[in-house]
C-alpha positions as CSV (number, residue, x, y, z in Angstrom):
1,M,21.3,-10.6,16.3
2,S,21.6,-8.1,18.5
3,E,19.1,-5.3,17.8
4,Q,15.4,-5.7,19.4
5,P,12.7,-6.6,17.3
6,R,10.6,-4.3,15.8
7,Q,6.8,-3.7,17.2
8,P,4.3,-4.0,14.6
9,A,1.8,-1.3,14.0
10,Q,-0.8,-3.2,15.4
11,P,-0.9,-6.2,18.4
12,L,-0.3,-9.5,17.2
13,P,-3.5,-11.6,17.4
14,V,-4.6,-13.6,20.6
15,G,-3.0,-16.7,21.1
16,R,0.7,-15.7,19.3
17,T,3.0,-16.3,21.6
18,G,6.5,-14.4,22.1
19,V,9.4,-14.1,19.5
20,R,11.5,-16.6,22.0
21,E,9.3,-19.6,21.0
22,T,9.5,-18.3,17.3
23,D,13.5,-18.2,17.6
24,D,13.4,-22.0,18.9
25,V,11.5,-22.9,16.0
26,A,13.4,-21.5,13.3
27,A,16.2,-23.0,14.7
28,A,14.9,-26.2,14.9
29,A,13.6,-26.0,11.3
30,G,17.2,-25.0,10.1
31,R,18.5,-27.7,11.9
32,F,16.0,-30.0,9.9
33,V,17.0,-28.6,6.6
34,K,20.6,-29.3,7.0
35,A,20.1,-32.8,8.3
36,V,17.9,-33.2,5.1
37,G,21.2,-31.7,3.0
38,K,23.0,-34.0,4.8
39,R,21.1,-37.0,4.2
40,A,21.1,-36.1,0.7
41,A,25.1,-35.0,0.3
42,G,25.8,-38.2,2.1
43,G,24.9,-40.5,-1.2
44,D,20.6,-40.3,-0.5
45,P,19.4,-38.9,-4.1
46,D,15.6,-39.5,-2.5
47,A,16.2,-36.4,-0.2
48,L,16.6,-33.9,-3.1
49,P,13.0,-33.6,-4.1
50,F,12.9,-32.9,-0.1
51,L,14.8,-30.3,-0.3
52,V,13.2,-28.9,-3.2
53,E,9.9,-28.9,-1.3
54,L,11.2,-26.9,1.9
55,G,12.6,-24.7,-0.5
56,D,9.4,-24.0,-1.9
57,L,7.3,-23.9,1.2
58,V,9.9,-21.2,2.7
59,E,9.5,-19.0,-0.3
60,Q,5.5,-19.1,-0.1
61,Q,6.0,-18.4,3.6
62,L,8.4,-16.0,3.4
63,A,6.0,-14.1,0.4
64,A,3.0,-14.5,2.6
65,A,4.7,-12.7,5.7
66,V,6.2,-10.1,3.7
67,L,2.2,-9.3,2.5
68,E,1.1,-9.5,5.8
69,L,3.9,-7.2,7.2
70,N,3.3,-4.6,4.3
71,T,-0.2,-5.0,4.1
72,R,-1.7,-5.7,7.5
73,Y,0.7,-4.3,9.9
74,G,1.8,-1.4,7.4
75,W,5.6,-1.4,7.5
76,S,7.2,0.0,4.5
77,W,9.0,-1.5,1.5
78,A,12.4,0.3,3.2
79,E,12.3,-1.5,6.4
80,I,10.9,-4.9,4.9
81,G,13.9,-4.7,2.2
82,R,16.0,-3.8,5.4
83,R,15.4,-6.9,7.1
84,L,16.1,-9.0,4.5
85,G,19.2,-7.5,3.2
86,I,17.8,-6.0,-0.1
87,T,16.5,-2.4,-1.4
88,R,13.3,-1.1,-0.9
89,Q,12.6,-2.1,-4.3
90,A,13.9,-5.5,-4.9
91,A,11.5,-5.7,-1.5
92,Q,8.8,-4.4,-3.7
93,Q,9.4,-6.1,-6.8
94,R,9.8,-9.5,-5.1
95,F,6.7,-9.5,-3.0
96,G,4.5,-6.8,-4.0
97,R,1.3,-7.6,-5.8
């Protein structure tokens, strides 16, 4: 993505590092998930539960992050939906309390 990240309504907590580190960690996590998927697709069915667990963890963390952006930092459901590629209503239905 070429657009600049939006600044939150309030500063991030002290001790948080920059966006670049977050991008690197996300990229590494993606490589890890792909490796586990390749392991399963390569004939190791024991890797399938790991993929399910990783998917569940991603969903939990996504829900927690969206809720924080909305409640703590004041991001609108429209902005959250836009970032996720869904409508405001879909974002609110999926992640709202």
